[in-house]
GUKEGU-333295 format. One line per 4 residues: number of its first residue (from 0); their letters; for each residue x, y, z of N, C-alpha, C. Coordinates in steps of 0.001 Angstrom, whole numbers, plus 500000, padded with zeros to 6 digits. Example, Ala and Ser with C-alpha at 12.3 -4.5 7.8 and 13.67 -1.06 7.14 Angstrom:
<pts>
0> as> 513190 494310 507800 512300 495500 507800 513200 496700 507800 ~ 512850 497750 507080 513670 498940 507140 512900 500030 507870 $
</pts>
This chain:
<pts>
0> mnpy> 755191 118337 712307 754754 116944 712461 753224 116890 712491 ~ 752642 116064 711645 751191 115947 711607 750692 115148 712809 ~ 749623 115610 713455 749081 114865 714602 748489 113540 714143 ~ 748614 112526 715006 748027 111220 714680 746515 111371 714617 $
4> pkqi> 745865 110830 713553 744447 111120 713321 743478 110489 714311 ~ 743895 109412 714999 742960 108749 715914 743200 109207 717344 ~ 742103 109397 718080 742211 109859 719453 742522 108693 720400 ~ 743162 109011 721524 743414 108019 722562 742106 107774 723302 $
8> ltip> 741752 106495 723460 740490 106161 724114 740706 105851 725586 ~ 739897 106420 726435 739892 106055 727842 739194 104704 728005 ~ 739290 104103 729180 738637 102810 729401 737128 102903 729146 ~ 736419 103902 729676 734974 104012 729363 734718 104150 727859 $
12> qqlq> 735590 104884 727156 735411 105045 725708 735680 103730 724972 ~ 736625 102962 725467 736899 101650 724875 735680 100743 725034 ~ 735083 100752 726211 733870 099960 726444 732747 100413 725515 ~ 732633 101714 725347 731576 102247 724487 731802 101867 723031 $
16> sytd> 733073 101833 722609 733372 101470 721217 732965 100030 720942 ~ 733130 099164 721938 732687 097778 721799 731170 097709 721615 ~ 730447 098383 722490 728986 098312 722431 728447 099003 721174 ~ 729101 100084 720743 728678 100760 719509 728821 099830 718302 $
20> agmt> 729791 098903 718386 730031 097959 717287 729215 096678 717451 ~ 728293 096669 718403 727371 095540 718524 727797 094448 719480 ~ 728864 094650 720235 729283 093632 721187 728508 093781 722489 ~ 728140 092650 723062 727477 092641 724355 728524 092564 725460 $
24> issi> 728350 093404 726479 729234 093358 727643 728374 093020 728848 ~ 728387 091754 729219 727516 091291 730300 728023 091706 731674 ~ 729322 091967 731789 729885 092401 733066 730848 093557 732827 ~ 730408 094772 733188 731256 095948 733044 732489 095821 733929 $
28> qeat> 732313 095244 735124 733432 095082 736051 734503 094160 735456 ~ 734066 093039 734869 735007 092094 734259 735731 092742 733080 ~ 734979 093447 732250 735560 094070 731066 736548 095172 731445 ~ 736203 095958 732444 737096 097031 732891 738402 096459 733428 $
32> aalt> 738296 095403 734214 739493 094761 734765 740370 094211 733646 ~ 739749 093621 732631 740505 093059 731516 741206 094147 730719 ~ 740533 095250 730477 741122 096331 729692 742278 097005 730418 ~ 742248 097002 731745 743321 097636 732515 744499 096696 732762 $
36> tigy> 744303 095400 732590 745394 094446 732836 745897 093763 731561 ~ 745078 093731 730519 745460 093084 729268 745618 094107 728157 ~ 744650 094981 728037 744743 096039 727040 743748 095885 725902 ~ 743257 097005 725442 742231 097055 724399 742712 096438 723088 $
40> yrlr> 743909 096815 722638 744363 096377 721318 744804 094918 721315 ~ 745355 094449 722435 745691 093027 722508 744422 092187 722466 ~ 743392 092594 723167 742145 091829 723178 741445 091873 721825 ~ 741601 092956 721100 740956 093055 719783 741436 091962 718838 $
44> eysf> 742688 091510 719020 743216 090460 718161 742387 089180 718232 ~ 741706 088987 719347 740933 087759 719553 739481 087901 719083 ~ 739175 089024 718472 737814 089216 717955 737793 089493 716458 ~ 738962 089432 715801 739024 089724 714369 738060 088855 713567 $
48> hlyd> 737985 087561 713936 737151 086626 713176 735664 086855 713410 ~ 735336 087693 714370 733933 087975 714696 733498 089366 714230 ~ 734406 090075 713576 734146 091466 713206 734022 091600 711693 ~ 732992 092299 711256 732751 092552 709835 733267 093946 709496 $
52> nasr> 734355 094000 708715 734950 095295 708396 734034 096171 707547 ~ 733191 095535 706745 732300 096299 705870 731261 097077 706678 ~ 730626 096386 707612 729586 097032 708424 730133 097652 709697 ~ 731380 097286 710025 732020 097728 711269 731208 097313 712488 $
56> qyrp> 730708 096092 712390 729908 095533 713477 730384 094118 713805 ~ 730230 093760 715077 730529 092395 715479 729354 091488 715117 ~ 729677 090217 714950 728655 089226 714655 727616 089226 715782 ~ 726323 089141 715461 725297 089099 716511 725576 088000 717529 $
60> gtdf> 725421 088332 718799 725658 087365 719863 727067 087394 720424 ~ 727953 088235 719857 729323 088322 720355 729336 088980 721723 ~ 729908 088297 722695 729970 088803 724060 731430 088995 724464 ~ 731707 090037 725198 733070 090330 725633 733659 089177 726425 $
64> sdil> 732842 088510 727216 733345 087403 728031 733870 086263 727166 ~ 733285 086076 725970 733775 085039 725051 735153 085412 724500 ~ 735350 086696 724222 736657 087174 723748 737706 086968 724833 ~ 737342 087279 726050 738259 087118 727170 738595 085643 727388 $
68> klyh> 737600 084790 727231 737828 083356 727379 738807 082858 726315 ~ 738662 083340 725097 739552 082946 724010 740984 083424 724290 ~ 741108 084616 724865 742433 085121 725243 743082 084201 726277 ~ 742324 083808 727285 742878 082938 728329 743239 081562 727753 $
72> fdma> 742455 081084 726803 742795 079829 726120 744127 079961 725399 ~ 744303 081060 724686 745530 081267 723919 746743 081363 724840 ~ 746600 082035 725966 747713 082162 726906 748069 080809 727516 ~ 747049 080012 727847 747304 078678 728408 747966 077785 727357 $
76> lsrl> 747510 077893 726118 748101 077128 725021 749561 077541 724816 ~ 749830 078831 724875 751187 079339 724709 752114 078796 725791 ~ 751654 078767 727036 752483 078248 728130 752774 076762 727941 ~ 751788 076024 727479 751960 074592 727251 752964 074350 726125 $
80> lfgm> 752837 075095 725049 753749 074957 723913 755173 075376 724290 ~ 755282 076428 725073 756598 076901 725494 757302 075835 726334 ~ 756553 075159 727197 757136 074099 728003 757665 072961 727151 ~ 756905 072576 726118 757349 071496 725236 758546 071947 724405 $
84> atci> 758522 073189 723926 759642 073712 723151 760915 073749 723995 ~ 760772 074040 725279 761922 074059 726174 762527 072668 726312 ~ 761683 071657 726460 762178 070275 726542 762942 069895 725276 ~ 762405 070289 724131 763050 069995 722846 764392 070705 722745 $
88> eval> 764422 071979 723138 765645 072777 723057 766745 072209 723952 ~ 766401 071868 725189 767389 071330 726124 767965 070021 725601 ~ 767105 069154 725066 767579 067880 724518 768474 068099 723303 ~ 768124 069064 722459 768943 069363 721281 770348 069814 721681 $
92> rarl> 770440 070615 722726 771749 071073 723198 772607 069873 723608 ~ 772017 068997 724430 772770 067833 724907 773165 066918 723760 ~ 772267 066725 722808 772523 065800 721710 773498 066369 720697 ~ 773459 067672 720481 774448 068289 719593 775840 068156 720206 $
96> sdal> 775946 068409 721493 777234 068266 722177 777753 066834 722056 ~ 776873 065874 722275 777260 064472 722161 777705 064131 720739 ~ 776971 064647 719754 777302 064353 718356 778649 064952 717959 ~ 778933 066160 718425 780189 066819 718061 781400 066180 718728 $
100> ltyn> 781172 065409 719783 782287 064707 720429 782919 063671 719501 ~ 782231 063353 718410 782790 062393 717457 784108 062894 716864 ~ 784320 064221 716886 785561 064797 716355 786688 064815 717389 ~ 786362 064462 718624 787375 064384 719690 788135 065699 719854 $
104> dali> 787369 066810 719787 787981 068145 719920 787020 069016 720716 ~ 787412 069385 721937 786537 070171 722809 786234 071553 722238 ~ 787063 072046 721337 786881 073381 720760 786383 073299 719316 ~ 785675 072237 718980 785253 071989 717602 784350 073090 717050 $
108> ltvp> 783631 073795 717931 782754 074859 717463 783532 076032 716868 ~ 784837 076062 717082 785669 077125 716518 786465 076647 715308 ~ 786144 075446 714823 786896 074856 713705 786038 074870 712433 ~ 786371 075669 711424 785561 075750 710203 785407 074418 709480 $
112> aafa> 786393 073540 709582 786371 072294 708808 785200 071391 709172 ~ 784612 071581 710347 783508 070725 710786 782164 071159 710195 ~ 782151 072290 709479 780885 072861 709015 780901 073066 707506 ~ 779733 073022 706927 779618 073022 705470 779868 074389 704847 $
116> dkkl> 779127 075396 705281 779216 076744 704711 780131 077580 705596 ~ 781296 077950 705087 782297 078636 705908 781854 080053 706295 ~ 781177 080735 705388 780701 082080 705709 779664 082004 706834 ~ 778747 081054 706723 777745 080874 707772 778405 080457 709083 $
120> fwqn> 779471 079652 708974 780207 079255 710179 780688 080480 710941 ~ 781298 081438 710245 781823 082625 710919 780695 083495 711461 ~ 779577 083552 710759 778430 084313 711265 777908 083688 712555 ~ 777799 082354 712557 777323 081664 713757 778314 081807 714906 $
124> lssl> 779607 081726 714588 780620 081863 715632 780596 083265 716224 ~ 780342 084274 715387 780229 085650 715879 779053 085775 716855 ~ 777906 085156 716488 776735 085187 717384 777034 084463 718682 ~ 777667 083300 718579 778002 082522 719771 778972 083289 720665 $
128> ssqi> 779956 083955 720064 780923 084731 720838 780222 085818 721644 ~ 779257 086491 721016 778502 087533 721716 777697 086950 722870 ~ 777119 085783 722638 776325 085148 723685 777204 084690 724851 ~ 778408 084242 724559 779347 083838 725611 779776 085050 726438 $
132> trsn> 780101 086150 725769 780574 087334 726499 779472 087975 727337 ~ 778216 087780 726940 777109 088328 727733 776719 087433 728896 ~ 777195 086196 728883 776777 085221 729883 777401 085503 731248 ~ 776595 085326 732296 777078 085419 733670 777092 084061 734354 $
136> dvfi> 776945 082998 733565 776923 081656 734144 778257 081323 734805 ~ 778156 080586 735912 779341 080225 736683 780333 079443 735831 ~ 779833 078510 735006 780746 077668 734234 781471 078454 733145 ~ 780866 079549 732655 781562 080399 731686 782652 081192 732395 $
140> rhhf> 782352 081767 733555 783363 082500 734321 784516 081575 734700 ~ 784177 080322 735023 785208 079352 735391 786218 079164 734253 ~ 785730 079080 733031 786630 078864 731898 787415 080123 731543 ~ 786843 081286 731786 787604 082516 731603 788760 082587 732600 $
144> qnhd> 788469 082182 733832 789448 082336 734906 790486 081213 734948 ~ 790101 080018 734544 790971 078861 734731 791456 078186 733454 ~ 790865 078524 732327 791250 077852 731080 791548 078851 729968 ~ 792059 080001 730370 792506 081010 729409 791402 081436 728444 $
148> geip> 790166 081382 728922 789044 081838 728103 788584 080863 727041 ~ 789136 079655 727007 788698 078655 726034 787415 077991 726560 ~ 786367 078021 725748 785059 077500 726152 784793 076205 725390 ~ 784752 075061 726077 784511 073799 725375 783082 073726 724861 $
152> lwaa> 782880 072859 723891 781574 072810 723225 780437 072520 724187 ~ 780650 071671 725200 779560 071322 726115 779144 072500 726994 ~ 780035 073463 727162 779670 074696 727861 779063 075705 726893 ~ 779657 075788 725699 779193 076762 724707 777752 076509 724278 $
156> vevm> 777381 075244 724101 776018 074965 723635 774972 075384 724667 ~ 775373 075485 725933 774425 075861 726977 774086 077346 726976 ~ 774923 078164 726342 774623 079600 726297 774215 080054 724899 ~ 774193 079142 723942 773675 079461 722605 772207 079838 722691 $
160> sfgt> 771803 080830 721906 770370 081062 721735 769789 079903 720926 ~ 768487 079730 720980 767851 078681 720190 768106 078935 718706 ~ 768117 080218 718315 768359 080542 716913 769751 080133 716465 ~ 770762 080407 717293 772134 080020 716956 772273 078499 716959 $
164> lskt> 771618 077851 717892 771618 076385 717937 771060 075815 716641 ~ 769932 076376 716201 769289 075930 714959 770202 076133 713761 ~ 770842 077294 713663 771720 077600 712527 772981 076744 712544 ~ 773486 076455 713748 774681 075613 713858 774399 074203 713358 $
168> iknl> 773253 073655 713756 772876 072317 713303 772655 072309 711786 ~ 772019 073351 711282 771743 073436 709840 773022 073463 709021 ~ 774130 073911 709627 775394 074051 708906 776348 072881 709132 ~ 775896 071833 709818 776758 070673 710030 777068 069970 708714 $
172> ktgk> 778264 069418 708623 778572 068543 707497 777818 067234 707664 ~ 777473 066618 706560 776761 065342 706608 777663 064239 706058 ~ 777150 063026 706071 777918 061902 705536 778409 060988 706639 ~ 778956 059875 706240 779453 058867 707168 780538 059458 708065 $
176> gsay> 780399 059203 709368 781386 059674 710327 781211 061110 710764 ~ 780190 061804 710235 779962 063207 710589 779188 063311 711895 ~ 779248 064483 712500 778460 064736 713712 776962 064640 713403 ~ 776597 065071 712185 775179 065006 711845 774657 063571 711826 $
180> svla> 775466 062648 711346 775024 061248 711287 774725 060718 712688 ~ 775433 061231 713694 775173 060845 715085 773909 061539 715595 ~ 773813 062846 715359 772659 063614 715833 771352 063071 715257 ~ 771356 062719 713981 770137 062277 713306 769588 060970 713867 $
184> tyyc> 770447 060166 714506 769967 058897 715062 768942 059121 716172 ~ 768994 060289 716816 768035 060598 717884 766644 060912 717338 ~ 766548 061183 716042 765290 061662 715473 764818 060798 714298 ~ 765132 059520 714370 764670 058593 713329 763153 058485 713331 $
188> yrsp> 762589 058202 712181 761146 057989 712056 760929 056720 711234 ~ 759712 056206 711298 759399 054974 710584 758841 055304 709201 ~ 759432 054703 708165 758995 054924 706794 757699 054149 706537 ~ 757010 054453 705401 755799 053691 705066 756044 052186 704979 $
192> rgkq> 757295 051777 704723 757628 050352 704653 758039 049773 706004 ~ 757984 050625 707033 758282 050140 708380 759733 050206 708790 ~ 760583 050833 707977 761997 050931 708303 762285 052203 709104 ~ 763293 052135 709989 763742 053310 710714 764625 054149 709794 $
196> vkps> 764260 055416 709635 764947 056295 708694 765450 057543 709422 ~ 766682 057935 709126 767201 059193 709653 766660 060345 708809 ~ 766260 061435 709432 765827 062586 708633 767011 063218 707915 ~ 766757 063788 706763 767800 064545 706078 768098 065802 706886 $
200> lqml> 769246 066402 706632 769586 067638 707331 768562 068720 707041 ~ 768103 068792 705803 767096 069795 705444 765811 069582 706225 ~ 765394 068321 706355 764166 068007 707073 764294 068339 708559 ~ 765365 067854 709181 765560 068103 710610 765680 069594 710889 $
204> sswi> 766406 070298 710043 766578 071742 710228 765248 072482 710139 ~ 764379 072021 709245 763069 072673 709107 762230 072482 710366 ~ 762340 071314 710996 761621 071076 712254 762136 072004 713346 ~ 763461 072069 713466 764065 072869 714533 763753 074347 714353 $
208> qsvs> 763869 074833 713126 763592 076246 712872 762145 076583 713209 ~ 761215 075700 712861 759802 075948 713138 759538 076035 714634 ~ 760124 075120 715388 759931 075135 716836 760597 076367 717447 ~ 761732 076779 716892 762408 077984 717366 761535 079215 717171 $
212> vlrn> 760903 079310 716010 760014 080437 715719 758843 080453 716699 ~ 758220 079302 716903 757082 079223 717811 757506 079522 719242 ~ 758659 078996 719645 759152 079234 721002 759312 080725 721258 ~ 759866 081453 720278 760058 082892 720438 758732 083636 720501 $
216> mcah> 757758 083179 719734 756427 083787 719800 755833 083622 721196 ~ 755964 082428 721742 755441 082165 723082 756185 082980 724129 ~ 757512 083067 723990 758326 083792 724963 757987 085279 724991 ~ 757530 085811 723852 757203 087237 723774 755699 087490 723868 $
220> nsri> 754962 086471 724321 753519 086609 724561 752740 087023 723327 ~ 753207 086572 722164 752474 086850 720936 751255 085941 720830 ~ 750271 086404 720084 749078 085585 719869 749444 084355 719045 ~ 748958 083203 719466 749190 081938 718765 747961 081554 717948 $
224> ynrt> 746797 081776 718525 745535 081363 717913 745189 082236 716710 ~ 744673 081598 715652 744133 082292 714491 745159 083211 713832 ~ 746307 082625 713468 747276 083418 712735 748111 082518 711822 ~ 748584 083107 710740 749513 082417 709861 750901 082487 710485 $
228> intf> 751596 081347 710526 752953 081309 711072 753878 080953 709915 ~ 754680 081907 709516 755467 081765 708284 756752 080967 708494 ~ 756593 079708 708784 757711 078780 708831 757193 077447 708321 ~ 758051 076660 707680 757550 075531 706916 758264 074225 707263 $
232> pell> 757849 073562 708332 758443 072258 708643 758099 071236 707559 ~ 759055 070394 707248 758845 069356 706236 758144 068175 706901 ~ 756890 067965 706574 756093 066944 707240 756343 065556 706651 ~ 756231 064556 707505 756315 063179 707036 755090 062876 706178 $
236> lidq> 755223 061910 705268 754126 061582 704356 752843 061247 705097 ~ 752959 060544 706218 751779 060103 706953 751007 061262 707564 ~ 751684 062405 707722 751063 063557 708375 750688 064679 707425 ~ 750984 064533 706140 750701 065617 705210 749202 065788 705001 $
240> ltpk> 748787 067042 704905 747361 067371 704787 746920 067359 703331 ~ 745746 066806 703103 745145 066781 701773 743705 067270 701875 ~ 743345 068352 701157 744228 069162 700293 745193 070001 701129 ~ 746271 070406 700506 747280 071205 701200 746677 072542 701599 $
244> plhn> 746850 072958 702865 746271 074228 703308 746906 075415 702597 ~ 746186 076519 702559 746669 077718 701883 747822 078357 702643 ~ 747894 078111 703931 748963 078693 704741 749325 077740 705867 ~ 750500 077944 706432 750915 077147 707571 750323 077719 708851 $
248> glyq> 750094 076837 709790 749550 077260 711064 750155 076470 712198 ~ 749534 076564 713337 750074 075949 714538 750194 074436 714415 ~ 749238 073790 713774 749224 072329 713695 750512 071786 713082 ~ 750988 072412 712012 752201 071935 711351 753410 072003 712291 $
252> iila> 753466 073044 713118 754603 073174 714032 754480 072178 715184 ~ 753266 071881 715616 753102 070865 716659 753543 069503 716129 ~ 753313 069233 714854 753831 067995 714266 755362 067976 714317 ~ 755988 069109 714018 757453 069191 714112 757910 068928 715538 $
256> mkyl> 757149 069407 716504 757452 069131 717911 757390 067637 718186 ~ 756397 066979 717602 756281 065530 717784 757518 064820 717244 ~ 757983 065240 716079 759164 064604 715488 760413 064827 716343 ~ 760465 065962 717041 761637 066333 717835 761510 065950 719307 $
260> rptd> 760468 065235 719660 760228 064930 721072 761454 064258 721701 ~ 761853 064692 722896 763013 064076 723555 762764 062617 723922 ~ 761547 062326 724414 761152 060953 724733 759671 060794 724431 ~ 759240 059561 724261 757818 059300 724044 756993 059711 725266 $
264> aiwq> 757539 059487 726460 756808 059817 727693 756564 061319 727803 ~ 757575 062122 727473 757411 063582 727521 756344 064017 726534 ~ 756362 063417 725336 755372 063807 724330 753963 063412 724757 ~ 753787 062220 725273 752453 061772 725652 751892 062613 726793 $
268> nfyr> 752751 063069 727692 752304 063957 728764 751838 065288 728179 ~ 752598 065820 727224 752202 067046 726538 750881 066850 725801 ~ 750759 065739 725101 749547 065459 724323 748319 065384 725227 ~ 748442 064720 726383 747317 064635 727319 746941 066021 727850 $
272> nlqd> 747947 066831 728154 747672 068185 728631 747012 069036 727548 ~ 747413 068812 726295 746805 069534 725180 745337 069144 725038 ~ 745053 067858 725135 743665 067398 725082 742838 067999 726213 ~ 743398 068003 727416 742701 068570 728576 742389 070048 728355 $
276> lfnq> 743353 070769 727782 743143 072190 727519 742038 072389 726494 ~ 742051 071594 725431 741006 071693 724423 739631 071391 725019 ~ 739571 070400 725896 738291 070052 726530 737828 071153 727472 ~ 738765 071771 728173 738422 072830 729119 737797 074032 728416 $
280> ykgf> 738289 074340 727222 737803 075523 726499 736925 075151 725298 ~ 736390 073960 725319 735539 073499 724221 734386 074476 723985 ~ 734181 074830 722726 733117 075753 722371 733559 077196 722270 ~ 734772 077497 722763 735271 078866 722723 736305 079090 721624 $
284> fdfs> 736730 078023 720960 737717 078157 719884 737335 077231 718746 ~ 737977 077441 717614 737704 076655 716413 739023 076019 715959 ~ 739039 074691 715847 740261 073989 715437 740774 074473 714079 ~ 739863 074841 713199 740280 075230 711847 741139 076490 711857 $
288> ymnf> 740998 077339 712880 741803 078549 712968 743244 078246 713386 ~ 743525 076989 713695 744891 076565 714022 745387 075529 713012 ~ 744625 075370 711916 744965 074428 710836 744828 072962 711244 ~ 744119 072671 712323 743947 071288 712758 742933 070585 711865 $
292> psdw> 743288 069421 711305 742315 068631 710543 741395 067876 711500 ~ 740366 067258 710967 739405 066544 711821 740032 065343 712519 ~ 741065 064743 711917 741704 063564 712507 743021 063904 713207 ~ 743131 065126 713734 744382 065590 714350 744850 064676 715477 $
296> aahl> 743910 064153 716268 744298 063342 717427 745055 062102 717012 ~ 744646 061479 715905 745321 060262 715428 746764 060542 715021 ~ 747044 061766 714594 748399 062112 714168 749294 062529 715330 ~ 748695 063059 716385 749503 063522 717513 749700 062475 718592 $
300> diga> 748805 061517 718695 748899 060497 719735 749814 059364 719263 ~ 751048 059356 719743 751994 058322 719305 751697 056986 719951 ~ 750794 056974 720933 750428 055718 721583 749220 055067 720957 ~ 748644 055774 719938 747435 055243 719299 747738 054026 718451 $
</pts>
């Protein structure tokens, strides 16, 4: 086995590597504490935009404290987004359960006829079955013990992963009298002509999948700031960017969150907290690294 070519750096060596690359460290104590609690390689992710690979030097004036500040901004942003994604997920569970009641069958999640793609139905049911068997929730044990192991849809949706929830909704049948026609009423939007319009299944599914991807990133403490997020929510005409960006970023997924908001009040509270966070860290981040246009506030403020 060939030895790995790069040596393991001690904390003092990590500090030295920063200064050798032109970074200023105004507080050795602060930097040492950060490296021992956050880590050298995680923090490096927040300095990529300040580092010149050709010269292997940081931009003049780069200070370690600014990198640390950007990290704390990203973590605070992640917590805020995770909270909003949780509200969206919980509402989706309740609304899917309500929509499926249109079939008047408590075990409808086990019935292929209610879903469009039968192969996908069985794949989703397999995932749901695994999630049910792993669950230690009291209401799941209750149904094992008292109802011969039959799990009604209102219990099953509570133990679905967000991914399974997203795939189940994506596979709903559409048309008059379908569960989807009921679910879509919760997510109507206003057309350019002022009419209330239900989103298509493709559109709604793209919103849910995008929020699911972001939620998982937040749950696993992944970096949110300054990265391409490879999911593509279908934006309403009023929110589409011109010119179209080269890649998707956080802004597009926050728009999907707006479309999926459980209530206007919940969204406006999130929006105010987002503004407060941006004001708190003003000067330490760049909106363009999150794909935010100059008029982002007008698109996110539903009370405007």
